[in-house]
C-alpha positions in Angstrom: 150.2 31.6 91.7 149.7 33.6 94.8 147.2 36.1 93.9 146.5 38.8 90.9 147.8 42.1 90.7 146.4 44.4 88.5 148.2 47.4 86.5 147.4 50.2 88.8 148.4 48.1 91.7 151.7 47.4 90.0 152.0 51.1 89.1 151.3 52.4 93.0 153.8 49.7 94.3 156.8 50.1 92.1 156.6 53.8 91.1 157.0 53.0 87.8 154.3 54.4 85.2 152.2 51.9 82.9 154.9 53.0 79.9 157.4 52.0 81.5 156.3 49.0 82.7 154.9 48.1 79.2 158.9 49.2 77.8 160.3 46.8 80.8 157.8 43.8 79.8 158.2 44.1 76.3 162.3 44.1 76.4 161.7 40.7 78.7 162.9 42.8 81.9 159.5 42.8 84.1 156.9 39.8 84.4 154.3 39.2 81.5 150.5 40.0 82.0 148.2 37.6 81.5 144.1 37.9 80.4 141.7 37.3 83.2 138.6 38.3 81.3 138.0 39.8 77.6 139.0 43.6 79.0 141.3 42.5 81.8 144.9 41.8 82.4 146.8 41.1 85.8 150.6 39.7 86.8 151.2 36.9 89.1 151.9 38.0 92.2 154.6 35.4 93.0 156.6 36.3 89.7 156.1 40.2 90.3 157.4 40.1 94.3 160.4 37.9 92.8 161.1 40.7 90.2 161.2 43.2 93.2 163.5 40.9 95.1 165.7 40.5 92.2 166.2 44.4 91.5 166.7 44.9 95.3 169.7 42.5 95.7 170.9 44.0 92.0 170.8 47.4 93.9 172.6 45.7 96.9 175.4 44.4 94.7 176.2 47.9 93.4 179.4 49.4 94.6 179.0 51.9 97.4 180.4 55.3 97.6 181.2 56.5 101.6 178.3 58.4 101.5 176.0 55.3 101.2 174.6 56.0 97.9 175.5 54.0 94.9 178.6 54.6 93.0 178.1 57.2 89.3 179.1 55.3 86.3 182.2 56.4 84.5 181.9 60.2 83.8 181.1 61.0 79.9 181.9 64.4 78.8 179.1 66.2 76.6 180.2 66.7 72.8 179.2 70.2 71.9 177.4 69.4 68.7 176.3 73.1 67.7 177.7 75.0 64.8 180.6 77.1 65.8 180.9 80.7 64.2 184.4 81.6 62.3 185.4 77.6 61.5 
């Protein structure tokens, strides 16, 4: 274990909110935190850095458009669910 990283530092570094981190962690898509005292938790720095590297590698594997930005997914038409008059 390299170092312990508190939630506030993870939020600052990743740009994610606490709620997004909680949701990703619950889904198994983010490193698990562990208690370091009765009222404090932290993340393992090595696991967090590996997660960042994995996310970066996944981004690099995405197909790119000529502009250099990632390609968009397939277009999906919006379905109008409002009731229509005269039908």
